[in-house]
N, C-alpha and C positions, 0 to 999 in steps of 0.2 A: 504494500500499499504506500502510496506517495506521502513521504514525510512533509513535503511543501504543503500539501492540503491539510494534513492532520496536525501539523506543527511539531516541535521537537519532542522526541520521547522523554517522558519524566521519569526520574530514578524511582525505584520501588519505595514505598513509604516504609519508614522505620517503625519499630513497635511503639515507640513513644509518641508517634505523630498520629496514630490511628484513632478514630473516634470511638467512643464507647458503644458497644453493640446493643446496650439497652436504651439509653437516652438519646443516642446519637448526636449529642451536643458537646459534651466535654471530651477532652482527650482521655484515652485509655490509660489507666496507671499501673494496671496489673492484670495478669491472666489468672482466673480462678482455678485453683487446683482441681476443684471438684467437676467443672464443666468445660474447662479450657476457653471460657468466654474472655474476650479482652473488654474490661469494663473500667470505668472511672471509680475513683475512691468513694464518691458519694453514693454511687449505685452500689457499690459493694457493701457499705454500711446498711443500706436499706434491704438489700436481698438477704444479707446474713441474718438480721433480726426477724425479717418477715417469715423466713423459712422455720425458724425455731418457733415463732408465734404460731404458725400453721401446724407444725408437729404437736404442739401443746393443745390446741383446739381439736384437730382432727381425732386425737387419742383421748380426748376427755381426762387430762392428767390432773386437773384441779376443779374444785367447785368453789364458789364464793364463801368466804369465811374460813377456808382451811387455813391451819397453821402448818407452815412448811419449813423444815430444817434444810438448809444448804450444807452439804458436806464440803467444809472449807479446809483445804490443806495448805494454802499458801501458793500452790502452783498455777500454771497457766489456765487449765481447764476450769477449776473451781473458781478462780478469780473472775474470769470472763463469764461463768455462769451466774455468779453473784450479781454483777453488774447488769447482765442483760435481763435476767429474771426480775430484778428490781426495776429496770426501765420498762419492761413490758408489763408489769403488774400496774404501774402508774398509767401507762399510755393506753392500755386496753381494759383497764379497770377489772382485773381479776379479782380484786378485793381479798388478796391473801396477806396473812400475817407472816413475815418472813424472819427467819433467825439464821445466824450463822453458827455452825456446829463444827468444832475441831476437835481431833484426837492427838494428844501429845504422847507419842510412843516412847519418848525418852531416848532420843538419838541426838547425842552431842554433836554439834557443827552442822546438823542437817534440820531437824525439827525445830530447834530453838530459834533458828534464823527465819525460817519460813512462817512460824507463828507471829513474828513481828509484823509480816506482810499481812496476815489475817487480821491482826489488831488494827493496822492502817485502814484495811477495808471496812472495818467495824465503824470507823469514823468517817471515812469517805462516802459510803453508801447509807449510813445512818441505819444499820441493822444490829440488833442485839447479838452478842457474842457468848457462846458457852464452850469452854475448854474442858474436856474430860481426859484424864491420863490414865496410862497402863499402870503406873505405880499405885495410884488410889484405887483402881479396880481390882488389879491382880497381885500387887505387892512386888511386881518385877518391872524394870525397864527394858527396852530392846538392847541397851548397852549391856545390861546384866545377862540377858538371854544369850547374846553373841559369845560373851565370855564363857558361858556354860556349854554351849553347843557348836560354836564355830560358825563360819560363814555359809556352810553348805546348805543346811535346811532352815535357816533363820526365817526365810519368806514364808514358811509354813505357819510359824507362831504369829508373825506380824498380821498376815492376812486374816487368820481366824480371830485373833484378839480384836483387830481393828473393826471388823464386821460386827462383833458383839458390842464393842465400846460405842460404835454409832448408834446402835439400837438402844442401848441403855441411856446414852445421852439424850436421844430423842424422846425417850420415855420420861425423863427428867423434865424436859421442855414441854411435855404434853402435846407434842405435835400430831398431825394427822398423816403426814408423809415426810419422807426424806427425799431430797433431789441430789443426785450426784453428777459429776462432770464427765462421766464415761462418754466417749465420743464414738463416731463411726469406725475409726481405726481400732480402738479398743474392743469393740464388739466383734469385728472381723477377726482380730486376733483371738478372742475367746472361742469363736466357732471352731477355728483351726485347732486350738489346744484341745478342746473337748473331742474332736474327732481323733486326733493323734493319741489321746489318752484312752479313747473308747468310752468316755463318760456319757452314756445315753441320757442319764437323768438330767445332767446339767445341760446338755446339747439340746435337749427339748425346750428349755426355758431361757437359754442365754440370749436370745434375740428378742424377749419380751421387753417392751418399752417401760412396763411396770411389773415388778416382781415383789414377791412376799405378801401378796394379798391374803394369804391364808395364814400368814405370821403376825408378829406384833405390830409392825408398822410397815406399809408398803414403801417401795423406793422406786422412783421414776428417773428415767434418763432423757431429759429434753434435748441433748446433743446427740441422740441415736444416729441422725443422718447427717451430722455435722463433721467435715473433715478436720483433723487435727491441724493441717497446715493453715486452714482458714481461721482457726482460733488463735494460732500464733500471730497472723498478720492483722487480726482484728484491732483496730486502733485503740480501743479503750483498755487494752491489756497493759496495765500500768506497773508492771514489774520489770525491773532491770536484770533480774536473775531468774534462771529456770533451775529450780532445786531437783537434784537426782539423788535418790536414796544411795547412801554410801555403802549399804550392806547388801545391794542386789545387782552387782555388776554382771553376775553369771546366772540370773534368775531364768528359768525355763521360758517364761513368756518373752524374754528378750530376743530369742531365736525366731519365734513366730512373728514378732515385731519386724525384725530385718526382712523377713520374707515377705510380709505385707508391703513394705516400702518398695521391695524390688518389683512386686507385682504392680503397684501404683505407678512407678516410673514407666512401665510398659503400656499400661492400660489404666488411666485413672479411675474409671468406672469399676474396677476390680473390687473395690472395697465394699461399694453398695451391692455388688453381685454376690459376694460372700454372704453378706447380711441377709439378702433376699433368699439364697439357698437355705440359710439357717431357718428362716421364717417358714419355708415350705417344708421343712423336715417333719416327718410323721412317725410316731412310734406304734409298732405293732400292738394291737389290743391284747396280744398274749404276753406281752413283755412285762415282767414283775418290776414295779417301781417301788423305791422306798416309801415306808409310811411315816408320814410327819407325826412327831409326838413332841413331848417336852422333857428337858433334862431333869432326872430325879433330884439332882443336887441344887441347881441354881434356878430352875424354872424356864430357861432359855429353850427356844425351839431346837429339836433333835431328832433325827431318825433312829437314834440309839437311846440306851438308858442313860447314858452320860453324854453331854455334848462334848464336841471336840476340844473347846476351851478348858473344861474341867479335866479331860483326859491329859491335855498338855501340861497343864499346871501341876497335876499329880506328879508327873515325870520330873519336872524342874524341882520341886519341893522335896523329892525323894532322892534327888541326885541321879535321876534316870532321865536325862533331857530328851533322849531319842524315843521315849515312850509315846506312842501315838503319832509319830511322824511316818508319813506314807501310809499306803492302804493296809487295812487290817483283814486278814483272811480268817474266816470263821473256821473253828476247829471241830471236827466231827464229834457229835455229842456234847458240845459245850460252846463257851464263847471264846472270842480270840484272846491272845496274849494281853493286848491292850485293855480289853474290857475286864479280864480276870484281875489284872492288877489294879485297875481303877475302882473296882468294886471292893478292895479291901477295906475293913471297918475304920481303919485309921483316918482321923480328920485332920487335914493340915490347913495352911493358910489358903489353899487353893479353893476352899469352899467360900464362894461368893456369899452364900447365905450366912455363914457364920461371921465372916469378917466385915462385909460391908451391907448386910441386910439383903432382903430379897426383893428385886424389883419385879413387879407383877406384870407379865406379858399377857 
């Protein structure tokens, strides 16, 4: 074609000079990790918050008057969650009473720093803060536990204790629901982990946006479809440091996380596809599932006579820190080793009922 008619050929537009694919008015400032759209900063703010609002509304996560505890660790996910949920609560009139709930695991150089961030959030967002500690609940800090068991299995203790600590803190606040900052990446990782472990019970529910409805206090995940990368670049993320647990460099979940990142680089939608496959998972009606009950000692939800926290505490207090770590296999004609030892009549400080009173769930 004649260049004299069409004029000189223009150089290809650079990424920074493209217009936003949404508003068509402002220059694109970023490529959305989730959709690869070239959008401006202002449109990113809008779509990020609107998608979370739609997730909340479409899944009926709350009702007016609910008291809601935000699990606040001081990390990027929970800090953005606290801000966004507070903003949406005012903007869309959810009529929620919001609280910040933090767990102090007792990890020197990690949790003490991140709790300072949570305390700043309390002031910035005007939300009441409740801090509950492992030391007060269990008589042990994570620093103490690591000294007893080493680095290999400490994540088992921390995960079990934190889950129960959040529920106990929420019970003290008399809330109706707990919300956590678990994002799409986290849920996709959990789907893969449960497949690798062959954990059918957890695989069947790990993609639920609300869990624990048959337990003491339901938990919700407003960030279920929100990519971690978008949480990181969200502008109201007001922390200058990302805190990483010093005791979990080799956690099993880390390998699943790296695999998810590799998949995302090849195909950004892979994260949502994994979540969708988990949602479509169905269990055979002939599969026997664990029956939910309550711990005979502390009253917490458990599928065994004693909950995992009480079994782990028994081991720590008896100088057998590996008691209850890993899966327990039933013994023919009797209970597993862990259950046998946990049922000994000796009462130690692991009894939450004896030391700290019994919180009714």
